[in-house]
Backbone as a ProteinNet text record, in pm:
[ID]
protein_1_A
[PRIMARY]
XXXXXXXXXXXXXXXXXXXXXXXXXXXXXXXXXXXXXXXXXXXXXXXXXXXXXXXXXXXXXXXXX
[TERTIARY]
609.7	747	810.9	929.7	996.3	1046.6	1068.1	1121.6	1269.3	1335.4	1478.5	1527.9	1657.3	1719	1798.2	1776.7	1854.5	1938.5	2068.2	2161.7	2200.4	2179.1	2209.8	2242.9	2298.8	2343.9	2289.1	2182.7	2121.6	1970.6	1907.9	1762.8	1706.6	1775.7	1732.1	1728.7	1823.3	1823.1	1701.4	1667.9	1549.8	1422.1	1412.6	1296.4	1286.3	1397.2	1398.1	1358.1	1410.1	1376.2	1226.9	1173	1030.4	944.4	982.6	905.3	906.2	1017.9	1029.2	991.5	943.8	905	1022.4	1138.2	1256.9	1276.3	1333.1	1375.1	1495.9	1496.4	1603	1698.5	1825	1931	2004.6	1991.8	2052.9	2195.6	2286.5	2427.7	2472	2520	2557.4	2700.9	2774.7	2915.4	2930.9	2822.9	2828.8	2809.6	2781.7	2769.8	2630.2	2526.8	2390.5	2363.1	2305.1	2282.7	2174	2182.1	2080.3	1944	1939.8	1813.2	1747.3	1825	1769.5	1725.9	1804.5	1771.7	1654.6	1629.3	1520	1383.1	1374.2	1247.8	1199.4	1290.2	1258.8	1235.5	1213.7	1179.1	1278.3	1405.7	1502.3	1478.4	1509.2	1499.9	1623.4	1728.8	1852.9	1929.9	1996	2085.8	2226.3	2317.1	2455.1	2543.3	2605.3	2698.1	2843.2	2865.5	3002.5	2998.2	3044.3	3041.1	3122.2	3229.7	3315.9	3240.4	3151.7	3079.5	2938	2886.3	2746.7	2728.4	2836	2824.2	2733.6	2748.2	2663.9	2517.1	2488.6	2350.5	2294.3	2375.5	2333.6	2303.2	2393.9	2373.4	2250.7	2228.3	2110.5	1982.2	1986.2	1869.4	1836.4	1937.5	1915.4	1862.3	1917.4	1872.1	1726.7	1689.9	1552.1	1456.8	1497	1410	1395.7	1491.9	1488.4	1389.5	1343.9	1251.1	1110.6
8404.9	8451.6	8398.9	8341.6	8287.8	8398.4	8360.4	8454.6	8481.7	8399.7	8412.1	8283.4	8264.2	8145.3	8073.8	7943.9	7862.7	7766.9	7772.9	7684.4	7575.3	7449.6	7342.3	7212.2	7119	6992.7	6869.9	6889.1	6776	6782	6668.9	6666.5	6761.9	6775.1	6869	7012.4	7045.5	7179.7	7197.4	7093.3	7099	7114.1	7041.3	7051.9	7194.2	7248.5	7384.2	7486.9	7472.3	7565.7	7562.5	7442.2	7430.4	7482.2	7452.6	7498	7649.8	7710.2	7855.5	7929.9	7857.2	7916.4	7986.9	7921	7969	7887.3	7947.5	7872.6	7788.6	7663.2	7571.8	7548.3	7579.7	7544.8	7427.2	7312.5	7189.2	7178.1	7144.9	7132.9	6989.5	6921.1	6780.2	6761.2	6868.2	6855.4	6811.6	6809.9	6765.2	6615.8	6546.5	6401.8	6346.9	6432	6385.2	6393.4	6288.4	6282.5	6379.6	6415.5	6501.2	6434	6302.5	6229.3	6245.9	6231.9	6248.4	6391.9	6487.1	6628.1	6674.7	6605.6	6645.9	6632.3	6553.5	6538	6670.8	6763.9	6890	7004.3	6970.9	7067.3	7183.2	7152.9	7262.2	7342.3	7470.3	7554.2	7535.1	7478.8	7452.9	7346.6	7258.3	7159.9	7191.9	7216.2	7249.8	7128.5	7077.8	6966.1	7013.8	7131	7181.6	7334.6	7395.5	7542.8	7606.6	7543.6	7601.3	7618.8	7527.6	7536.2	7590.5	7598.6	7639.2	7768.5	7837.7	7962.7	8062.4	8074.8	8169.5	8128.1	7998.2	7950.8	7989.2	7971	8006.5	8155.5	8239.1	8383.9	8427.7	8366.7	8399.4	8357.4	8245	8197.4	8292.5	8333.1	8425.8	8559.2	8606	8732.5	8722.5	8611.2	8590.1	8586.7	8520.7	8509.6	8641.4	8730.8	8859.3	8957	8927.9	9020.1	9006.1
-5623.6	-5619	-5489.9	-5502	-5383	-5291.1	-5164.4	-5064.9	-5085.6	-5163.4	-5187.4	-5249.5	-5245.4	-5303.4	-5195.1	-5182.3	-5090.6	-5174.1	-5155.6	-5224.9	-5126.4	-5165	-5072.6	-5142.4	-5063.8	-5121.4	-5049.2	-4969.9	-4899.5	-4911.8	-4882.2	-4879.3	-4775.8	-4663.6	-4560.8	-4611.3	-4695.8	-4755.3	-4845.7	-4920.2	-5006.1	-4926.2	-4815.8	-4727.2	-4672.4	-4627.5	-4571.9	-4677.4	-4798	-4905.6	-4933.9	-4946.3	-4976.5	-4861.9	-4739.1	-4623.4	-4610.7	-4645.1	-4634.8	-4760.7	-4861.7	-4990.3	-5057.1	-5050.9	-5119.8	-5247.3	-5349	-5466.6	-5424.5	-5464	-5423.9	-5539.4	-5518.3	-5612.1	-5551.5	-5616.4	-5567.9	-5620.6	-5531.4	-5566.3	-5537.8	-5640.6	-5624.3	-5576.7	-5562.4	-5522.1	-5377	-5300.8	-5162	-5145.7	-5254.3	-5248.8	-5268.6	-5262.3	-5286.3	-5436.1	-5491.3	-5635.3	-5680.8	-5808.2	-5867.9	-5861.2	-5876.8	-5871.2	-5734.2	-5627.7	-5492.6	-5467.3	-5513.1	-5490.5	-5576.7	-5687.4	-5776	-5708.7	-5602.4	-5527.9	-5470.2	-5454.3	-5387.1	-5485.4	-5610.9	-5716.5	-5727.6	-5746.1	-5759.5	-5887.1	-5880.8	-5999.8	-6087.4	-6028.8	-6100.8	-6024.2	-6097.7	-6036.8	-6086.3	-5993.4	-6026.9	-5998	-6103.5	-6091.1	-6089.4	-6148.8	-6164.2	-6169.6	-6063.7	-6058.1	-6170.9	-6211.1	-6315.3	-6447.4	-6477.6	-6604.3	-6590.1	-6467.7	-6449.6	-6371.5	-6345.4	-6270.3	-6341.8	-6471.2	-6546.6	-6539.7	-6544.7	-6531.3	-6394.6	-6291.2	-6155.9	-6146.1	-6195.3	-6188.2	-6267.6	-6382.8	-6463.3	-6390.8	-6324.6	-6249.5	-6135.1	-6061.3	-5949.4	-6002.3	-6110	-6168.1	-6212.2	-6275.5	-6319.7	-6201.4	-6095	-5976.7	-5902.2	-5917.8	-5848	-5909.2	-6027.9	-6096.4	-6045
[MASK]
+++++++++++++++++++++++++++++++++++++++++++++++++++++++++++++++++

């Protein structure tokens, strides 16, 4: 079980999430591609908050159990 959820848009965020045993939600709106962020094993990749907000909330809810 992860320590929490880290939402980030850089490789450094992915490194921090993995080092701290956090679930990583990768966000591509910051300019880093989903392909680059996938190296950090995200539990979800968000390309568009308008269409994926429900996916994000469901993921956080699932991880909280």
